[in-house]
N, C-alpha and C positions, 0 to 999 in steps of 0.2 A: 692763712689757711690753717686750720686744723683736721689731724689726721688721726683715726683711730689703730691703732697694731696691737696684733697678738704673735707671738713668737719664740725662739727662742736665745738665751745668750749665750755665750761661750765655755760654759759648761755643762748645756745642754739641762739647762731648766726652763719651766714655760714661764712666758712676761707677757703683758699686756699694760697697754697705755696709751696715750696721746704723743703728736707730736707736732709742733708748729713748724710752718714753711710755707714756699708760693708755690707750689706743685709737686704730686708725687712724685716727681724722680727727686726732687730735693729732700723729702723728706727720709726714702728711700736711702741715700747719700748720710743722711743726719746718724738716721739706727745704724747702716753700716760704722759707723766712725766711733760708733757706741758700742761695735759689737753685738751687736742685737740681729739676727738673723729674721725678718717678718715672713710671717704666711700671707699676709696681706694685709692692705691699705685702702680705709674708709674714711670716705670725706665727711668731716661734723660740722657742726655750728656750736661756736665756742659760744658759753652763755656768762655772759656780764651784762651790769649795768652801761658797759658803755656800748655792746655790739646792741641790747637791747633799747635803747635810744636810737640809733643807728639806723636810719629811714635808708629805703631805697630809693638814687636817682630817677625820675618819674621819665620814661620814654621821651617824650618831646623836648626834653633839658638835655637828655644827653643823645641825642640827634643831631639838636643844636651846638652842645659842646662837640661833637666829633668832627662836623661840619665845617664849622667857623676855625678851629684847631687845624683840619687836611688846608682849609682855602693860603690859611697865612702860611703854614709851610710848604706849600707848594710856591709859594710868589718870593721862597728864598730866606724866609726868616728863620731864627732859632726858636725851638722850644719857646725858651725862658721867652723871649721878645715876645711873642705869641700871646703867653698866658699872659702876663702884665697887659696886653691889650686887649685882650678877653675879658682881663678885671676893669678894668678902666671904663669898658661899654657896659658891662652890667651893674655898673658902683647901685648902682639902686635897688641891686638883689640883694639883701644882707646873707642870705644863708648860700648863695652859690658864688659871692665874692669871698665868703671863710672858706670854701672848696677849694678857690682859685687861690687862692692867700696860701693854704698850707700846699698847694702841690707849687706855689713856684720859690716857696722857702727850701723846699727838698730838692728841686731840679737847682737852683743856686746853691745846694751845696755840695754837687757833684751827682745827686742823683739820677737814676734815667727816668721817665717819664711812665715806665709800667712800673716802677719800686713806690714813687709820688705817689699815685692813683692807688696802690694796692693797699698802702698805709696810711692812707691820710682819716680823717675819723669823720667826717664830716656827711659823707653819704657812703651810701653799699652800692657799690657795681656788680656788673653781672658779672662771672666769674671768668668768662668766653672771650667778652669784653676784654678784662686784661690778661688773660693768656694770649689774645689774638696780637693784641700793642706791646707783648714778650716779644712774640715770636716776630714782627714785624719791625721793631726796633733789632732785632740781633739779623736781620735779614734784607733790613735798608726799603723795605715797605710801608716805611709807615703812613707817609700820604693816602698812599692808595686804600688801604685797611681801613684806615680812618672813614673817609668815602665812603669807603661803602657799610662800616659800620652805623656811620650817618643813615646813608641808605634805608638801612634794616630798620632802625628803631623807628623812622619815620612812620614806614609802611605797618609798622608795627602797631605804633600810636591812632593809626590813619582808621585800620583794622576796629581797633578799642573804640571810639569815637563813633565808627558805624553800628556796635554793638549796642553802646549804651541811648546813641537818636532814635533806634529799632527800640528796646527797650523803655523810653520814656513814657509813652501813650499807653500800652498796660500795666507801667507802676502807678499812674497817674487812674488807672478805673479801680485796681487794687485798693489805692491808697482812699478815693472815693467810697468803696464797701464797704471797708473797714470804716469808717467815719459813719455813715449812713445803719450801719447795725451796732455799733458803741451808739449811738446817738436815742436809735430806737430802745436800743436793751435799757440805758442808761436813765431815759427821761420820761418817753410815751409809756413802756413798758409797767412802769410804776404806779403812774395815777389812773390806767387802766387798774390795775390791782385792789385799790381800793373797794369799787363796783363789785367784784369779783365776789371780797370778804362779806359784804354787807347783804349779801343773798344767800349766802349758805348755802348753795347748791354743788354737785361733784360736781370738776371741771375735768375735763377731756386732760388723757395723758399727755397730749402734746403740748397743751396748755400748762398744764404740772409742769413739765421741763422747760418750756419759755421762763416762766415766772423766777423758777429756784435757779436760771441760772443767771435772769435778773437780778435778784439777791445776793450771788456769789461774788459775779461782777461788781457790780455797787460797791457791795461791803469789804473788796478786798484788791480793787483794779490798782492801787499804788502798790503791793506786796507782788502783783502781776504784772505788771511794767520791771520792774528793778528784776525780777527773776529772769525774763525774757532777755533783757537788757547784760544780763548778768552770764548767762548760758553762750549769748552770743560773742561777748567780749573774752570768756575765756576759751569758747571755741577756737576763735580766733587767734588766741597767745597759743593753745599746745599746738594747733597746726604750723602755728609761726615757728614754735622753739623744741615743740617735742618729736623727733624724729619719728619714732615708733606709732606717736599716734598720728601723723602725716603719711608713713605708710599704709597705713590701714585703709585712711580715709582715699587715698586715689587709688588703691586696688579695687575698692567699692565703687567708685566713681566709673573705671571702664568698664565696668561689668554692666553700667545702666544702661538700657538700651537706648539708640538715639544717641544719648549725651556720651555713650564714652565712645562711640566712632567719631560724634564733633571734635572732642579731648585729644583723639588718636589722629585723626586729618589735622590737629591746630598742631600739634607737637611732632609730628612727622613732617608737615610742612617747613616750622620752623627749620629743622633741623637740616633740613635738604638746601633749604638756602643759603644757613650759615656755611656748610659744608660746599657747596657751590662758590661761593665767595671765599672762602680759603683758598678753594683749588685753583680759583681764576686768578687770585695774589697772589701763586705761586710757592703757597705751601708745599711739604710734602704731603702725601695722602694719609700716612700713618698718622701725621702730627695734627693734618686736618681733621681726624676722626677724633683724637684726643683732644681737640679745643670745639667740635661740634658738640659732643654728648652732653658739655656743660648747659645746652640751650634749653634741656630736657626740664622741665619743671614737675610732671610726674615721674614718684620715687620708680616706679614701675617700670615704665620705659626709661628711664637714666639706671637703675639695676642692670637692665637687658642690655644695653649699649656697653656698660662699663665691662663687664663680660667680654662682650663683642671687639671692645678695643684692646685687651689684652690680647685676644688670639692674632688682631691684626700687626699688633707688634711685632709676633712671632713672625709674621710673614704669608696668611691667610687673609683673601680677601674678607669686604667685610659682610657680604651676602653669606654667604658658606658661613663666615664665624657666628654669625645671626642664625642661621638655621641650626648650628650648634648649641648655640648658649638657650637656656630651660629659662623661661621666663613669659611673659604676655607675648600671644601670638600678635604678629605685627598682618596688616593688609597685604592681601596677596601682589596686588597690585605694586605697591612697593617695594619689595621685594625682588619681582621682573623686573622692576625699573632701573634697582640698583644694579644686578646682577648684569642686566644689559649694558648697562653704561660700563661696567666695570667690564667685561670681554668687552666692547668697541673703543674704549677707551677715553668717553664720552662723557665721565662721571658727573662732570662740574655743569655741563648743558643740558643733558634727560634730567638731575636732579635738580633746574632751575626748573623745566617745565615740568616737573612732578608736584614740588611748592607752587608755584602758578595752578595747576591743575584741583591740588586740596583747597587754595583757597575760595577758589571759583565752587568748590562745590559744597564746603563750610557755609559761605552768604547763602548761595540756595535754596540748603538746609534750615538757615537760621530762618527766613525771608517765608517759607513755609510754615515751620511753629509760631512763628509769633501772629501768623496769618490767622492759623487753627486758636492761640490761644485768646486773643482779642474776644470771639464771639462765646468762648467758654469762658471766659471771665463774666461777661453778660450775662451768662447764662446764672453761672453764683452766685451773682447780686442778685439777678430776681429769684433763684429758688431760696435764698435767704431770709430777700424780705419777707417772701410769700411764703413761709415758713411762719416768722413771728404774725402775719397782719389772718396770717389764717388761725392763729392760737388766740386770739385776740378776739377775733369773730364769731368763732364755734360758740364760745358761751353765751354769747349775743344772742344769735339765731335761736340758741336752746330757750334763753330765759324769755324770748320774744312767743314763741311756739306755745310758752307755758302761760301763758298771760291770755290766749288767745283762745 
């Protein structure tokens, strides 16, 4: 993992740069050995062709890997034997087998499971997953943590499938709408245009607009498609690889009504679930917060919890640390639940309930939004088709009245 730093060297001169380490603590230790006193460390993404080509391991596959490995370890197998067995069982899946082979080779060389997973070049793995295994390996709770992680990724994958399934029908309607509109503008409108040109009469503004749009689209449709695809591709690359751009988009998403609430519910629910799992697995509170904060995909929320986690390491409660840290305003019920859990020493149970509550709330909101989206899209199709038909019929009605 790559960390950016700013600080001073032993002569008092200001310095900045990057350091590679598996954790923030290790990065700080490396800088101290170089006589560099840093003011702060910020995780960043290392841009290289290798990192660019490295894809995130699918949640379903990560769940399968965690569950199967935990099952074999629970039966008394060594990690090396378990990985070899996994490799034999999945020999038809080339990329996954390559991943397992890479991990097996490093473990055979005496490396830990955490080190093998962290340094393999086939799949990118979530940081909180890697750090959880690092802690589990040191505390002798590998089986328990792997089982919990398998259940977590399985639940996350189930949610994704539910959302994709719910979005299928609106996506089909939208595709039909675009296809129908394109057909009318590209094929129907140009044929009727010839009739209007022969009459020489003045056309209504709406008809002129539709005819102009038809001419433009039929003349430049290839360029339009290329531009749209290029913009989408550039946006995805910039969002994935450019930290500043990612932060700007994340901040904007949190401010959008309804969508911002959905994002915060999902992120806080995921954080609550992981923190609950870590505490239930016996991980110390401050260390569990450090691990769980890596679950945040939204930079605004991640930055807030990064600041708060530093205060937790200093001995503060997380609820107090979040109140003292500047950044995104968190939901009141989350802050109250967290404070109640810390006061009653029931953080794991209360956060587990909070996670379930947010998942249920998001599911209800998504159902409502999708139920409203379907009639809206039908209305959209009707309006588009109505405008095109009206633009074509108005001059015909005018011509008919002129002949009477």
